[in-house]
N, C-alpha and C positions, 0 to 999 in steps of 0.2 A: 645658471640659476635664474629661475623666473620668480618675480615678486608680483603678487597679486593683491590689489586693494580694490574692493568693490566700490567703484565710483558712485554707484547709485545710493550707497549708504551715507555718502557725504552730504550732509545738509548744512546749512549755515556755517561753513568753514570759517575759522578765524585766521587772520593773517599770521598770527603767532604760531598756530598749529601747522599751517602750510609751510612756513619757514623752517620749523623744526623737522618736518618730514624731508624737506629738501636737504637740510644739513645732515640728517641721519644717513640718507642714501648716498650722498656725496662722500661722507666719511667712510662708509662701508666700501665704496669703490676705491677710494684712495688708500684705505687700509690694505685691501687686497693687492693693490698695485705695489705698495711698498713692501709688503710681505713677500710677494713673488720676486721682487728685485733682491731682497735679502736672502731668500732661500735658493734662488736660481740665478746667481750673478752671471752665468755664462749664457743665459737666454737673451732675448731681444730687448736689451735695456733701453735703446733709443726709442723703440716702438712704445714701450711702457711709459716712458717719460712724456712722449707725445700724447698718449692717452690721458695721463694725469693733467696735462695742460688743457686738453679738450674738455675734461670733466669739470675743471675749475671754471672754464669759460661758460659752459652750459649752466653751472650753478649760479654764476653771476647774472646770466641772462634770465633765469627763472626768478631769482630774487628781485630783479628789476621789474619783471612782470607782476610780481605780487605787490610791489610797492607802487604800481601805477595808479595814480589818483584820478585818471581820466575815465575810469570805468564807471558806468552807470550803476547805481546801487541796486537797481532791479536786475541787472545782468551779472551781479557779482558771483552768484553760484555757478553760472555757466563759465565765467572767467576762471574760477578756481578749479572747476572740473577739467577744463582744457589744460591748465597748468599741471594738474595731477597726471593727466594722460600723457603729456609731453615728458614729465618726470619719469614715469614708468617706462616709456619707450626708450628714453635716453639711458636709464639704468640697465635695462635689458641689453641694449646695444653695447654698452660699455663692458658689461660682464662677458658678453659673447666675444668682443674684441680681445679682452684680456685672456680668455680661455684659448683663443686662436694664437695669440702671441706666445703663450707659455708652451703650447704644443709644438710650435715651429722650432 
């Protein structure tokens, strides 16, 4: 499942909105992980729990980057765009890993 957000449309992003997007995508990944554990208990449960831990760690890292006060106000849009790019990359990788773990 690929998720696309047009990063060029993001202007003056607010911290609150960026955090909401991070939380939403993290929740979706975790929800799919828990759903797959419930529906396919015979599948790779250890791999899925490892993916859950990686997803939570990535979420914490992204939230920490959003809250970084050392970013220059002139560079804030570039900063948020890079966070969104990392978020999308991470979400795509997590969904791909989950798909592979379920197939095995």
